[in-house]
C-alpha positions as CSV (number, residue, x, y, z in Angstrom):
1,X,17.5,26.3,-15.2
2,X,15.3,28.4,-13.0
3,X,13.6,27.2,-9.7
4,X,10.1,27.1,-11.2
5,X,11.1,24.8,-14.0
6,X,13.0,22.6,-11.5
7,X,9.8,22.4,-9.3
8,X,7.8,21.3,-12.3
9,X,10.3,18.5,-12.9
10,X,10.2,17.1,-9.4
11,X,7.4,14.6,-10.1
12,X,9.2,13.2,-13.1
13,X,12.4,13.2,-11.1
14,X,10.7,11.1,-8.4
15,X,9.4,8.6,-10.9
16,X,12.6,8.4,-12.8
17,X,11.1,9.6,-16.1
18,X,13.5,12.5,-16.7
19,X,16.3,12.2,-19.2
20,X,19.7,11.6,-17.7
21,X,20.7,15.2,-18.4
22,X,17.6,16.7,-16.8
23,X,17.9,14.3,-13.9
24,X,21.5,15.5,-13.3
25,X,20.4,19.1,-13.5
26,X,17.7,18.5,-10.9
27,X,20.2,16.6,-8.7
28,X,22.7,19.5,-8.8
29,X,20.0,22.0,-8.0
30,X,18.8,19.9,-5.1
31,X,22.3,19.8,-3.7
32,X,22.6,23.6,-3.7
33,X,19.0,24.6,-2.8
34,X,17.6,23.7,0.7
35,X,14.2,25.1,-0.5
36,X,14.1,22.8,-3.4
37,X,15.1,19.9,-1.2
38,X,12.3,20.6,1.2
39,X,9.9,20.6,-1.8
40,X,11.3,17.3,-2.9
41,X,10.7,15.8,0.5
42,X,7.1,17.0,0.4
43,X,6.6,15.7,-3.1
44,X,8.1,12.3,-2.0
45,X,5.6,12.1,0.9
46,X,2.7,12.9,-1.4
47,X,3.9,10.3,-3.9
48,X,4.2,7.7,-1.2
49,X,0.7,8.5,0.1
50,X,-0.8,8.2,-3.4
51,X,1.0,4.9,-3.9
52,X,-0.4,3.5,-0.7
53,X,-3.9,4.5,-1.8
54,X,-3.4,2.8,-5.1
55,X,-2.4,-0.5,-3.4
56,X,-5.8,-0.8,-1.7
57,X,-7.9,-3.5,-3.4
58,X,-11.0,-2.4,-5.2
59,X,-14.3,-2.9,-3.4
60,X,-16.2,-6.1,-4.1
61,X,-18.8,-5.8,-6.9
62,X,-22.4,-5.2,-5.9
63,X,-23.3,-8.6,-7.3
64,X,-21.3,-10.3,-4.6
65,X,-23.2,-8.5,-1.9
66,X,-26.5,-9.2,-3.6
67,X,-25.8,-12.9,-3.9
68,X,-25.1,-13.0,-0.1
69,X,-28.3,-11.1,0.5
70,X,-26.5,-8.3,2.2
71,X,-26.4,-4.5,1.9
72,X,-23.1,-3.1,0.6
73,X,-22.5,-1.2,3.9
74,X,-20.2,-4.0,5.2
75,X,-16.5,-4.1,4.4
76,X,-16.7,-7.8,3.4
77,X,-19.6,-9.8,2.2
78,X,-21.2,-12.0,4.8
79,X,-20.2,-15.2,3.0
80,X,-16.6,-14.2,3.1
81,X,-16.8,-13.1,6.7
82,X,-18.2,-16.5,7.6
83,X,-15.4,-18.2,5.7
84,X,-12.8,-16.1,7.5
85,X,-14.3,-17.1,10.8
86,X,-14.2,-20.8,9.8
87,X,-10.5,-20.4,8.8
88,X,-9.7,-18.8,12.1
89,X,-11.4,-21.6,14.0
90,X,-9.6,-24.2,12.0
91,X,-6.3,-22.4,12.7
92,X,-7.1,-22.4,16.4
93,X,-7.9,-26.1,16.4
94,X,-4.7,-26.9,14.4
95,X,-2.6,-25.0,16.9
96,X,-4.2,-26.9,19.8
97,X,-3.6,-30.2,18.0
98,X,0.1,-29.4,17.4
99,X,0.6,-28.3,21.0
100,X,-1.0,-31.6,22.2
101,X,1.2,-33.6,19.9
102,X,4.4,-31.8,21.0
103,X,3.4,-32.3,24.6
104,X,2.8,-36.0,24.0
105,X,6.2,-36.4,22.2
106,X,8.1,-34.6,25.0
107,X,6.6,-36.7,27.8
């Protein structure tokens, strides 16, 4: 197999979609070609970067922003931001209550 055809198979090699025979051929070529190994490393970095981008949640639908009476420029709708602030305050109060209870128990 020539180097160009091996390069073309690197994406399928990374995703594991090559046949066992083709995968073995690419593995053998990688072991003997530092240039191909460097290309594999670059392809893996690109694959990882694309995978990270795919894991980002989609933006909230425009209707959620309209219902909150807010322009879509914000990262989160105002209603959710307010909910998050309430949860953070509740967590802070709960932490304080637990600390007070532990202090009371220890003394």
